C-alpha positions in Angstrom: 87.0 108.3 147.0 84.5 109.4 144.5 85.1 108.4 140.9 84.0 109.9 137.5 80.8 108.4 136.2 82.3 108.5 132.7 85.9 107.2 132.9 86.0 106.0 136.6 89.1 108.2 137.3 89.3 109.5 140.9 87.8 112.9 141.4 89.5 115.8 143.1 88.1 117.1 146.4 88.0 120.7 145.0 85.9 120.2 141.9 83.3 117.7 140.5 84.8 118.0 137.1 87.0 115.1 136.1 90.6 116.0 135.5 91.0 113.3 132.9 87.9 113.4 130.7 86.3 116.7 131.7 82.9 115.2 132.6 80.7 116.8 135.3 79.8 114.5 138.2 77.1 114.7 140.8 78.9 114.6 144.1 76.7 116.7 146.4 73.7 114.5 147.0 74.8 111.0 145.9 75.4 108.8 149.0 75.0 111.8 151.2 71.4 113.2 151.0 68.5 111.0 149.8 66.2 112.7 147.3 63.4 112.1 144.8 62.4 113.9 141.7 59.6 116.3 142.4 59.2 118.0 138.9 61.2 117.3 135.7 60.9 120.9 134.6 60.3 124.2 136.3 60.3 127.9 135.2 63.6 128.4 136.9 66.8 128.5 134.7 70.3 127.4 135.5 72.4 130.6 135.7 75.3 128.7 134.1 73.7 126.4 131.5 70.4 128.3 130.9 68.5 125.1 131.0 65.3 124.5 132.9 66.0 123.3 136.5 64.3 120.1 137.7 62.9 120.2 141.2 64.0 117.5 143.7 62.7 116.7 147.2 65.4 116.2 149.8 63.3 116.6 152.9 63.6 113.9 155.5 60.4 114.2 157.5 58.6 116.9 155.4 58.8 118.1 151.8 61.8 120.4 151.0 62.2 121.0 147.3 65.3 122.5 145.7 66.5 122.7 142.1 69.5 120.9 140.6 70.8 121.3 137.0 71.1 118.1 135.1 74.2 119.3 133.2 76.5 121.1 135.7 74.8 119.8 138.9 74.6 123.2 140.4 71.9 123.7 143.2 69.4 126.5 143.9 68.0 126.9 147.4 65.2 129.2 148.3 65.9 131.6 151.2 66.7 129.8 154.4 66.8 126.3 152.8 70.6 126.0 152.6 71.0 126.8 156.3 68.2 124.3 157.2 69.8 121.5 155.1 73.2 122.1 156.7 71.7 122.0 160.2 69.6 118.9 159.5 72.4 117.0 157.9 75.2 117.8 160.3 74.3 118.3 164.0 75.9 117.8 167.4 79.2 119.5 166.5 80.9 120.8 169.6 84.6 121.1 168.7 86.6 123.0 166.0 89.0 121.0 163.8 91.4 123.8 162.9 93.6 121.6 160.8 90.8 120.3 158.6 89.3 123.7 158.2 92.7 125.1 157.1 93.1 122.3 154.6 89.6 122.9 153.3 90.4 126.6 152.8 93.7 125.9 151.1 92.1 123.4 148.7 89.7 126.1 147.5 89.5 127.5 144.0 88.8 131.0 145.3 90.9 133.5 143.4 91.7 131.0 140.7 88.5 131.2 138.7 87.3 134.1 136.5 84.8 136.2 138.4 81.3 136.0 136.8 78.1 137.6 138.2 75.2 135.2 137.4 71.5 135.8 137.0 69.1 134.6 139.6 67.2 131.5 138.4 63.9 133.2 139.5 64.1 136.9 138.7 67.2 136.9 136.5 68.7 139.9 138.4 72.5 139.5 138.9 73.3 137.8 142.1 75.9 139.0 144.7 79.0 136.9 145.4 79.4 136.2 149.1 82.0 134.3 151.0 80.1 131.7 153.0 81.4 131.5 156.6 85.0 131.5 157.9 87.4 129.2 156.0 84.7 127.4 154.1 86.4 128.1 150.8 83.0 128.6 149.1 81.7 131.8 147.5 78.0 131.5 147.0 75.8 133.5 144.5 73.0 135.1 146.4 69.8 136.8 145.4 68.5 138.7 148.4 64.9 138.2 147.3 64.9 134.6 146.3 67.8 132.4 147.5 71.3 131.0 146.9 73.0 129.2 144.1 75.8 126.7 144.7 78.1 125.3 142.0 78.4 121.5 141.8 80.6 120.2 144.6 80.1 123.3 146.9 77.3 121.7 149.0 79.7 118.8 149.8 82.4 121.3 150.8 79.9 123.1 153.1 78.8 119.9 154.8 82.5 119.0 155.4 83.1 122.6 156.7 80.2 122.3 159.2 81.2 118.9 160.3 84.7 120.2 161.1 83.2 123.0 163.3 83.3 125.7 160.7 80.1 127.3 161.8 81.3 127.3 165.4 84.5 129.1 164.3 82.5 131.6 162.3 80.1 132.3 165.2 83.1 132.7 167.5 84.8 135.2 165.1 81.6 137.2 164.7 81.2 137.5 168.5 84.8 138.7 168.8 84.3 141.3 166.1 81.1 142.5 167.9 82.9 142.7 171.2 85.8 144.7 169.5 83.3 147.0 168.0 81.6 147.7 171.4 85.0 148.3 173.1 86.0 150.7 170.3 82.7 152.6 170.7 83.2 152.8 174.4 86.7 154.2 174.0 85.4 156.9 171.6 82.7 157.9 174.0 85.2 158.0 176.9 87.5 160.3 174.9 84.6 162.6 174.1 81.9 162.2 176.7 79.7 165.0 175.4 79.6 163.6 171.8 76.4 161.6 172.4 75.0 163.4 175.5 71.2 163.9 175.0 69.3 167.1 175.8 65.7 168.2 175.4 65.0 168.4 171.7 67.8 166.2 170.4 71.6 165.7 170.7 73.8 168.2 172.5 75.2 170.8 170.1 78.5 172.4 170.9 78.5 176.3 171.0 81.6 178.2 169.8 84.0 179.4 172.6 83.1 182.7 174.4 85.9 185.2 175.1 86.3 186.9 178.6 85.4 190.3 177.0 82.1 188.9 175.7 81.3 187.5 179.2 82.0 190.9 180.8 79.9 192.7 178.2 76.9 190.4 178.9 77.2 190.8 182.6 77.3 194.6 182.3 74.4 194.6 179.9 72.3 192.7 182.5 73.3 194.9 185.4 72.5 198.1 183.5 69.3 196.7 182.1 70.2 197.4 178.4 
């Protein structure tokens, strides 16, 4: 069990903040992912502490630099880096541990914390809050242009989630949703087969109903040559 660097008290699995002395602890990379300092200061700012974010290299075979706050230990990943780190750190997962995933979701702080929209460390635009995967218990802050911010402790949760088969479960649920969407679309087309029938010039347009009197009038007009 991880212990607080300040008072040595045991740390909760749900947060890197010590329940006894309130100190923040680094729990994501220590004894998990080897790293080295790449740059002490960068132009990127921590969205929580507003301090300059040091750059660290966590690449195994090639350079892969991310940023970590020295105060709150939050992490910033450029686009695609988080997925790459998860895949490189935890591989060969073939089964889903539903009990562990359920326990991980129940041990989450989602819904207990005040919702805050944070600025991107790069462009300072407010990031979007997104639930990462099924039953991960982690809401990430994402800038669509630049990357993803994780609070301290959330990378550790995502590594545990992936090891328990969380990504397999997420992919399975996404496939089921897509299959359900296709079936529903097929049902809609079967109920109204003309709704999407093509014709020269675009989609088929429905004409208003024609009365028998109109039909007779048109036939008579053609016969008499009017």
